[in-house]
C-alpha positions in Angstrom: 7.7 49.1 27.0 4.7 47.5 28.8 5.0 43.8 30.1 2.6 41.8 28.0 3.4 38.5 29.5 4.3 37.3 32.9 7.7 35.9 32.6 10.6 35.6 34.9 13.0 37.3 32.1 16.5 38.8 32.9 18.6 41.4 31.5 21.6 40.2 29.5 24.9 41.0 30.8 26.9 40.5 27.9 26.0 43.4 25.8 27.6 46.2 27.9 31.1 46.2 29.2 31.9 47.7 32.7 32.8 50.9 31.6 29.5 51.3 30.4 30.3 51.0 26.5 28.0 48.7 24.2 29.8 45.8 22.7 28.3 46.1 18.9 29.6 42.9 17.9 27.3 41.3 20.3 24.2 43.0 18.6 21.6 40.4 17.8 20.1 42.5 15.3 23.0 43.3 13.5 22.5 42.4 9.7 26.4 41.2 9.0 27.2 37.9 9.7 30.1 36.0 11.2 31.3 32.7 9.8 29.3 30.9 12.1 26.4 32.6 10.9 27.0 32.2 7.4 27.0 28.3 7.6 23.8 28.5 9.6 22.3 30.5 6.8 23.3 28.6 4.1 21.2 25.9 5.1 18.0 28.3 5.1 18.8 29.3 2.0 16.3 28.5 -0.7 17.8 26.8 -3.7 15.5 27.8 -6.6 13.6 31.2 -7.7 10.2 29.9 -6.8 11.2 29.6 -3.2 12.6 32.9 -3.3 10.3 34.9 -1.0 10.1 38.9 -1.2 11.5 41.2 -3.5 8.8 40.3 -5.9 10.1 43.0 -9.2 13.6 41.8 -8.8 12.6 38.2 -8.6 10.5 38.7 -11.9 13.1 40.8 -13.5 15.8 38.4 -12.5 13.5 35.2 -13.8 13.1 36.9 -17.3 16.9 37.3 -17.7 17.8 33.6 -17.1 14.9 32.2 -18.7 15.9 34.1 -21.8 19.7 33.0 -21.3 18.5 29.5 -21.0 16.4 29.5 -24.2 19.5 31.0 -26.2 21.5 28.4 -24.6 24.2 31.1 -23.7 25.3 32.6 -20.1 23.2 35.3 -19.0 24.5 38.6 -18.7 26.5 39.9 -15.7 24.2 40.6 -12.9 24.7 43.6 -9.9 22.8 43.0 -7.0 22.8 46.2 -4.5 21.2 46.7 -1.1 21.9 46.7 2.7 23.3 43.6 4.4 21.3 40.4 5.1 18.6 41.1 2.2 19.5 38.0 -0.2 22.4 39.0 -2.5 24.6 36.0 -1.8 21.4 33.7 -1.9 20.2 35.1 -5.4 23.8 34.6 -6.7 23.6 30.9 -5.8 20.3 30.9 -7.2 21.7 32.2 -10.5 23.9 29.3 -10.6 21.4 27.0 -9.6 18.9 27.7 -12.3 21.3 27.8 -15.4 22.8 24.7 -13.8 26.5 25.8 -13.6 29.0 25.8 -10.7 29.5 29.1 -9.0 32.9 30.4 -7.8 32.9 32.7 -4.7 35.4 35.4 -3.4 35.0 39.0 -2.5 36.2 42.3 -3.4 39.0 42.9 -0.4 40.3 39.3 -1.2 41.4 40.6 -4.7 44.1 43.5 -4.1 46.2 42.9 -7.2 45.4 42.4 -10.7 47.6 39.0 -10.8 45.2 37.5 -8.2 42.0 38.5 -10.6 44.0 36.9 -13.7 44.6 33.5 -12.1 40.9 33.3 -10.8 39.4 34.4 -14.2 41.8 32.0 -16.1 40.5 29.1 -13.9 36.9 29.5 -14.9 34.9 26.9 -17.2 32.5 28.1 -19.9 29.2 29.3 -18.2 30.4 29.2 -14.4 29.2 31.7 -12.1 31.8 34.1 -10.6 30.1 35.5 -7.5 31.9 38.9 -6.4 30.8 39.9 -2.9 31.4 43.5 -2.0 32.5 44.5 -5.3 33.2 47.9 -4.6 36.1 47.1 -2.3 38.1 45.6 -5.3 41.8 47.5 -5.8 41.7 49.6 -8.7 44.1 47.8 -11.0 42.1 44.6 -10.7 38.5 46.5 -11.6 40.3 47.9 -14.8 41.2 44.2 -15.7 37.8 43.2 -14.8 36.3 45.6 -17.0 38.0 43.7 -20.4 37.3 40.1 -19.0 33.7 41.0 -18.5 33.2 43.0 -22.0 35.6 40.8 -24.3 36.3 37.8 -22.2 39.9 38.4 -22.3 42.9 39.6 -20.0 46.2 40.8 -20.7 48.9 39.1 -18.9 51.6 41.5 -18.3 55.1 39.4 -18.7 58.3 41.3 -17.4 59.2 44.6 -16.2 60.1 47.8 -17.3 60.6 48.6 -21.1 60.9 45.0 -22.1 57.5 43.9 -20.6 54.7 42.7 -22.9 51.1 41.9 -22.5 50.2 38.4 -23.8 46.4 38.3 -24.3 44.6 35.6 -23.0 41.3 34.4 -23.8 38.3 33.2 -21.4 35.6 31.3 -21.9 32.4 33.0 -21.8 31.0 33.3 -17.8 28.7 35.5 -16.0 29.9 37.9 -13.2 27.4 38.2 -10.0 28.3 41.1 -8.3 27.2 42.2 -4.8 27.7 45.7 -3.2 26.1 47.1 0.0 27.3 50.8 -1.5 26.5 50.9 -5.4 27.7 54.5 -5.3 31.1 53.7 -4.6 31.5 51.5 -7.9 33.2 53.4 -10.5 30.7 54.0 -13.9 32.9 52.2 -16.5 32.2 48.8 -14.2 28.8 49.6 -13.4 27.7 50.1 -16.9 29.2 46.7 -17.6 26.7 44.7 -15.9 23.5 43.7 -17.9 21.0 44.0 -15.3 21.0 45.5 -11.8 18.6 44.6 -9.3 18.2 46.8 -6.0 17.0 44.6 -3.0 14.9 46.9 -0.5 13.9 46.0 3.0 11.1 42.9 3.4 7.6 43.8 4.9 6.2 41.8 7.9 4.2 39.2 5.5 7.2 38.4 3.4 9.6 37.8 6.5 6.6 35.6 7.8 6.8 33.4 4.7 10.5 33.2 5.5 10.0 32.4 8.8 7.9 29.5 8.4 9.8 28.2 5.6 13.3 28.5 8.1 10.9 26.9 11.1 10.2 24.0 8.8 13.5 23.3 8.2 14.8 23.9 11.2 11.9 21.4 12.9 10.3 24.2 14.8 7.0 24.0 15.8 5.4 27.5 15.7 2.2 29.4 15.8 1.2 32.5 13.5 1.3 34.8 16.6 4.7 33.8 17.6 6.2 33.9 13.9 4.1 37.5 13.6 5.9 38.6 16.6 9.4 37.7 15.6 8.7 39.4 12.0 7.9 42.6 13.4 10.9 43.3 15.4 13.3 42.0 12.6 14.0 45.0 10.8 12.9 44.2 7.6 15.9 41.6 7.1 15.7 37.9 6.6 19.1 37.1 8.2 17.8 39.1 11.5 14.5 37.2 11.1 16.5 33.8 10.9 18.5 34.7 14.1 16.0 35.7 16.2 13.9 32.5 15.5 17.1 30.6 16.6 17.0 32.5 19.7 13.1 32.0 20.5 13.2 28.2 19.7 16.2 28.3 22.5 14.4 30.1 24.6 11.4 27.9 24.0 13.2 24.5 24.7 14.3 25.6 27.9 11.5 27.8 29.2 8.8 26.4 27.2 7.3 23.1 25.4 9.2 23.5 22.3 6.5 25.4 20.5 7.2 29.0 18.8 4.5 31.0 20.6 3.7 34.8 20.9 4.6 34.6 24.5 7.8 32.5 23.8 8.7 35.3 21.3 7.7 37.9 23.5 9.9 36.7 26.5 12.9 35.2 24.3 13.3 38.8 22.7 13.2 40.8 25.9 15.8 38.9 27.2 17.9 39.5 24.4 16.7 43.3 24.7 15.2 43.4 21.2 11.8 45.6 21.6 8.6 46.0 19.5 10.2 48.3 17.1 13.3 45.9 16.8 15.5 48.4 18.6 18.5 46.8 21.2 20.1 48.3 23.8 22.6 50.6 21.6 19.8 51.8 19.6 17.9 52.8 22.9 20.9 54.2 24.2 21.1 56.5 21.5 17.4 57.6 21.9 17.8 57.9 25.4 20.9 60.5 25.4 19.1 62.5 22.8 15.9 62.7 24.8 17.1 62.9 28.3 20.6 64.5 27.9 20.3 66.7 25.4 16.3 67.9 25.1 16.2 66.0 21.9 18.9 67.7 20.3 20.6 69.0 18.0 23.7 67.0 19.2 27.0 66.7 17.4 27.7 63.1 16.6 31.2 62.9 18.8 29.1 64.4 21.7 26.5 62.2 21.3 29.0 59.1 20.9 30.5 60.0 24.2 27.1 60.1 26.4 26.5 56.5 24.9 30.2 55.2 25.6 31.1 54.6 21.9 33.1 55.6 19.3 31.6 58.4 16.7 31.8 55.9 13.6 30.3 53.2 15.4 26.9 55.0 16.3 27.4 56.4 12.9 27.5 53.4 10.9 25.8 50.7 13.3 23.0 52.4 15.3 22.0 55.2 13.1 21.2 53.9 9.6 18.1 51.8 11.3 17.1 55.0 13.7 17.0 57.4 10.7 15.0 54.8 8.3 12.6 54.3 10.6 12.4 57.7 11.6 13.2 58.1 15.3 16.4 60.5 14.6 16.6 63.4 12.2 20.1 64.3 10.5 20.2 68.0 10.5 23.0 70.4 9.4 23.4 71.2 13.3 23.5 67.6 14.1 21.0 64.9 15.2 17.8 65.1 16.5 15.1 63.0 18.1 11.7 63.0 16.4 8.1 62.9 18.3 8.6 59.1 17.4 11.5 58.8 19.5 9.6 60.4 22.4 6.8 58.4 22.2 8.7 55.0 21.9 10.8 55.7 25.0 7.3 56.8 26.5 8.5 60.4 27.3 6.5 63.6 27.0 8.3 65.3 24.4 9.2 69.0 25.8 7.4 72.4 24.0 11.2 73.5 23.1 11.6 70.0 21.0 8.3 70.2 18.9 9.9 72.0 16.3 12.6 69.2 15.6 10.8 67.2 13.1 10.9 70.3 10.6 14.5 70.9 11.0 15.9 70.4 7.5 17.8 67.2 6.5 21.8 67.7 6.2 24.3 66.0 4.1 26.4 63.1 5.4 29.4 65.0 5.7 28.1 67.9 7.6 25.8 66.8 10.2 27.3 66.5 13.4 31.0 66.8 12.4 31.4 70.3 14.1 33.0 71.2 17.2 30.9 70.6 20.1 
């Protein structure tokens, strides 16, 4: 990575442990946010559909569903939103409630492990209220089956007693709208998926949409910026608004401490170099995986467990934290014989691709349950 600007920038010391392993929880480019992160993000969320940038197809479809429901004077159909973390599913759920002028109740699938928990929640809903279920695919099976009936017939059966003497008491519910969000739509059982009247899939954002989001966020945060600085941040944000807003705040910090408080291209470059985010949005863990593939294993293919040992991480961390972005951006190819580095990975590291690795891009893709899970 070439130094386009002269600045006194030091490498961070809090990403790698003394034993050489990476701290995946400290990744600034992680799309999952903690509690503190959610508080900050809540202040930057658009409140209306007209203010929501990106996702034009989903925005248009959802706008039609909500407008039709308003004209009928009825709650909108149940809505399912799917897509990777950080793309705006929670924001859209809150927008749905704001557009129909109804309160929203927020919970998550892991918090509902018993049918009784769901029954208590559903029985407390008011007419027209929006129930947002985040990570809905992680609900217990018993709760899912109760939710089927509640979504379709607005009724739940409360079981009183045990054994042969148990009786089911039907409890009528007022009409309400379920907004479900999931990062893994394939794990939803078909009966639950079929009860949603509208399903929207959120894709990664392009740079232009991220720049629009960053300009709005900069205004809300009271941060001065120019287009070059905003473009620099957007290009390194992995197509994810949550990451873009996080990087903006870190660049703001650098500009206030080392600069004049303005987010410029120089400030963005220097700050993101300090936080170890390169021009492609890769952090130290991502580059560690690529360097292990290219420098130690000649581009692969190499098994997942061997690759994880080479970077000092657990195999699950490499597979779930680093690999999805590297595969999506074409840096890594998943094959039946393991992971292999693409020509793009060699170019990004500034390494010459050996002749023996030229054919890696042509290797067939493998299934998730086959790639790299063999004995090395």
